[in-house]
C-alpha positions as CSV (number, residue, x, y, z in Angstrom):
1,M,-19.5,-114.6,40.8
2,L,-21.6,-117.6,39.7
3,T,-20.4,-119.6,36.7
4,T,-22.9,-120.7,33.9
5,T,-23.0,-124.1,35.6
6,D,-23.7,-122.6,39.0
7,K,-26.5,-120.4,37.4
8,A,-28.1,-123.6,35.9
9,I,-27.8,-125.3,39.3
10,E,-29.3,-122.3,41.0
11,R,-32.3,-122.3,38.6
12,E,-32.9,-126.0,39.1
13,V,-32.6,-125.8,43.0
14,I,-35.1,-122.9,43.0
15,R,-37.4,-124.8,40.7
16,I,-37.4,-127.8,43.0
17,I,-37.9,-125.6,46.1
18,S,-40.7,-123.6,44.4
19,K,-42.5,-126.8,43.4
20,T,-42.5,-128.1,47.0
21,K,-44.8,-125.2,48.3
22,E,-45.9,-123.7,44.9
23,I,-44.0,-120.5,45.5
24,R,-43.1,-118.4,42.5
25,P,-39.4,-118.9,41.8
26,A,-38.9,-115.1,41.6
27,R,-39.8,-114.9,45.4
28,L,-37.0,-117.4,46.3
29,Q,-34.0,-115.1,46.7
30,A,-30.7,-116.5,48.0
31,N,-31.3,-115.0,51.5
32,A,-34.9,-116.2,51.8
33,R,-35.3,-118.4,54.9
34,L,-37.4,-121.4,54.2
35,L,-38.9,-121.9,57.7
36,Q,-39.3,-118.3,58.8
37,D,-40.1,-116.6,55.5
38,F,-42.2,-119.3,53.8
39,G,-43.5,-121.5,56.5
40,F,-41.7,-124.7,55.4
41,D,-41.6,-127.4,57.9
42,T,-39.1,-130.2,58.4
43,V,-41.0,-132.5,56.1
44,D,-40.9,-129.9,53.3
45,V,-37.1,-129.5,53.8
46,V,-36.5,-133.2,53.7
47,D,-38.6,-133.5,50.5
48,I,-36.4,-130.8,49.0
49,I,-33.3,-132.6,50.1
50,L,-34.4,-135.9,48.7
51,E,-35.3,-134.3,45.3
52,L,-32.0,-132.5,45.1
53,E,-30.1,-135.7,46.0
54,K,-31.9,-137.5,43.3
55,N,-31.6,-134.8,40.7
56,F,-27.9,-134.0,41.3
57,Q,-26.7,-137.4,42.4
58,I,-25.3,-136.1,45.6
59,V,-25.8,-136.8,49.4
60,I,-26.8,-133.9,51.7
61,P,-25.9,-135.1,55.3
62,D,-28.4,-134.2,58.1
63,E,-25.8,-132.1,59.9
64,V,-25.3,-129.7,57.0
65,P,-26.8,-126.4,58.1
66,I,-29.3,-125.4,55.5
67,H,-31.7,-122.6,56.3
68,T,-31.9,-120.4,53.2
69,V,-32.3,-120.9,49.4
70,G,-28.7,-119.8,49.1
71,D,-27.6,-122.5,51.5
72,F,-29.1,-125.1,49.2
73,V,-27.7,-123.5,46.1
74,E,-24.2,-123.3,47.6
75,Y,-24.2,-126.8,48.9
76,V,-25.4,-128.3,45.6
77,A,-23.0,-126.2,43.5
78,S,-20.0,-127.1,45.6
79,H,-20.8,-130.8,45.5
80,T,-21.9,-131.3,41.9
81,F,-20.0,-131.7,38.6
82,R,-16.6,-131.6,40.3
83,E,-15.2,-134.1,37.8
84,A,-16.4,-132.0,34.9
85,S,-14.4,-128.9,35.9
């Protein structure tokens, strides 16, 4: 179950991803695969990572396996606002 904070993070992550390729946020379900389902390329994914790092003040290492919208949401939610909880 997502907390209110996690839901806010999810909305912001989806907003950033949707802006990258101008995809309606409603189409970006947690299991949506960025490369296979939406045709994102490596540059698109790097752009998303850079934007997320800037927005959430986190670092997403290259070796983190991120393939779906849910992967981004989970990583950001588990590495953000830890001191606030």
